[in-house]
N, C-alpha and C positions, 0 to 999 in steps of 0.2 A: 640520536636519530641516524639511521642508516640512509645516507643520501642516495646511494645507488638504488636501493629498494624503493624509496619514495619517488624519485624522478622517473624510474622505469615502470612504475605501477600504472596499469590501465585505468585505475580509479583516481588518478591525480588530476586535479583541476585547480589551478591557482585561485581562480575567482570564487571557489567554493570554500576556501579555508577561512577559519576564524582569524582575527587579528593576532591572537596569541600564537597560533600554530604557524602563521605566515612569518611572524617575527623570529620564531625558533628556526624555521627553515632558512630564512635569509641569514641568520647568525651563523648557522652551520656552513653555509656557502661562503660567507665572508671569511671564515677561518681557514679556507683552503689556500694552497699556493696559487699564485696568479694564473698560471696556465689551466689548472683544474677549475678554478673559479669561473673563468670565461666559458669553459665547456659546460659547466653546471648551469650557469645563467642562460646559456643558449638553449639547453635542453629544457629548462623550466618554462621558458616563454613559448617554445615551439610546441609544448605538450598541450597547451590550452585549446587551441583552435579546433583540432579534430574532435575532441570530446564535446565541445560546446555546440558543434554542428549537428550532432546526433539528436533526434527527437524521439526519446523513449523514456521509460520510467527510471532507467539507470541515470540518464543525463539529468533528469529532474531531481533525483536523489542527490547527485553531486552538487547541484546548485543550492540545495538546502542543507548541505553537510555542516555548515557553520552553526546550525541550530542543534547539532548533536553534542553530547557531552565530550569534553576534550579527550578522554581516554578512548572513546569510540573513533574520533577523528584520527588519533595517532595510530590506532589499530588498523584502520583502512590504509593509511599511508605506509605503515611498516609491513603491510601484507600479512598481519596476524589475523585480520578480518577481511571479509569480502562482501560484495553485494550479490544477492541471489534473487531470482524470480520467486515470488511467493503467492500463494493463494490460501486464504482462510475461509472456511465454509461453515454454514449453519443450516440445519434442516429442521423445519417445524410443521406440525399439523395445523391446517388453516380451515378445514371444513366446518362450516357452521359458525365461524367467529368473524365478527366485524372489526376486531382489533387483534393484531398478532405482533408479539415482541420476538423478533428473530434472534436477538442476543440477550441472554439473561444470566443472572448471577448463579443460577443453578446448573448452567451448562457444564458438561464434562466431556472430555475427548472420547469419542467412540466411533469406530468405522461406520460410515454412512450417516452419522448424525452430526458430526462436526469435529474440527481439530483445534478448537480453542476452549479453554476452561475458565470458568469464573468471570466471564465478561471482559477479559483483558488479555493482552499479549504478555508473554513471559518476560522475565528480567533480561535486560540487554537486547531484547528483540525490537529494535526500532524499525519502523515500517513506513514506506512512502506509498500511500493509497492513490492509485492512478485510475481505478475503475471499479464499478460495482455491478455484479450480475444478479438478476432475479429471475428465477425459473419456477414453473409450476407443473404439477402432474396429479393424476387421480388414480388411486388404487387403494384397496382395503388395507394393505400392509405397506409400510414405508419401503420395505425391501423390494417391492414389485413395481415401484414408481419409475416411469420414464419421464424425466424432466424436459420441458420444452417451453416455448414462448408463453408468457402469461395470457390467460383468457380475459374476455371483456370485463367480467365482474371484478377482476383484480386491477386491470388498467383503470377502471372507474373508481379510483381511490387515490390516496396520497401517502407519503412517507416522510420520516425524518431520520437522518443519520447523524449521530453525534460521536465525537472522538475526544480523547484527552480529558475525560471527566465531564463532558457536557457541552463542548463547543460544536455548533452546527457546521456542516461542510459547505452550506450555501447561505447566502444572505437571507433568503426566504426561510422561515421556520419549517415549512413543509413544501414538498415538491410532488407534482403529479406522477403517479405510477406509469404514465405514458412514456416516461423517460426510459423504461425498460422494454418498450414494445419494439422489437426488431423484426416483426413478422414481414415476410416478403423480401427481406434484405439478405444479400450474400456477401456483402463487403464488410461485415462486422460480426463478431461473436454473438451467438444467441443471448438475448437478454442483457446485453452490456450497456451500461450507462457510463461513458468515458468522462472522466473529470478533465476539463480544460486547465484547471489549476490544481494539480495533485497536492494532497495534504499529508504532512508528516504526522504519523500516529506514534505517540510516545509509549515506551515499554511500561507495563504495569499501570496503565491509565484506562479508565472505564470506557467501554464502547456501547452504543445504543443504535439499534436499527428497528424502528417501529412503523408498522403499516396499519392503515385504517381504510375500510371499504364502505361504500354506500350500501351494498348488499353483501351479505355473507356468502363466501364461496361455497360451491356444492360440497356435499358430504364426501369424505375421503380425499379431500384436496390437500396436497402437501406443497410446501414452498421450500426452495433452496436459494440461499443468498451466498454469494462468493465475493470476498474482498480481494482485489487483484493489485499487485504492485511489486516493490523491491524491498528486501530485508537485509539487515546486517547479520552475517553468520561467520563462524570461525573457518579458516582455510582447512 
């Protein structure tokens, strides 16, 4: 373990480390000469406060870092890996349907249609979900759609979002689509349902985002869902 890299990393937060990684870190510090050990301990304790004060998806990711595989934790500490802002999107036709599955096993990456394949994130792409956007638009062709706040027939419905092979993100099995209604607001991104308790999405685990409506949306209606958060990526 390269102590300088670890302790100088902007992604370091002692409170986010697993027991094993903390023990390894403390063992490396303990092996230092007394003068360097004191400096390293001071740097380690001083690093935690500024990170913990920030309220964003990166901070939430650090707080859940102990849930990541050990090699991912080490990669973040050694600066082989970093956290990056991420958005995964899915576009589906909804006109005339009372049920729409926004994420399916037949999905393939394609510009304007989505950037996730086969209903799951790729290997080693661990992702902290901090918000979900749902937008709608009407046009005969998907390429001509201007996505905006969802209309009343979509608000008058509900959804379920499941991660990691079927775990719901909320205690209630289904949530009202009113959560995505940001009409008339300027203090938030259009269509954003922000999670007060961000969820860690594991790599290569199934995703589901299913919508049901009381009345089918108008013909030529398209929906766009966006999962927002932070991911692990190579430097």
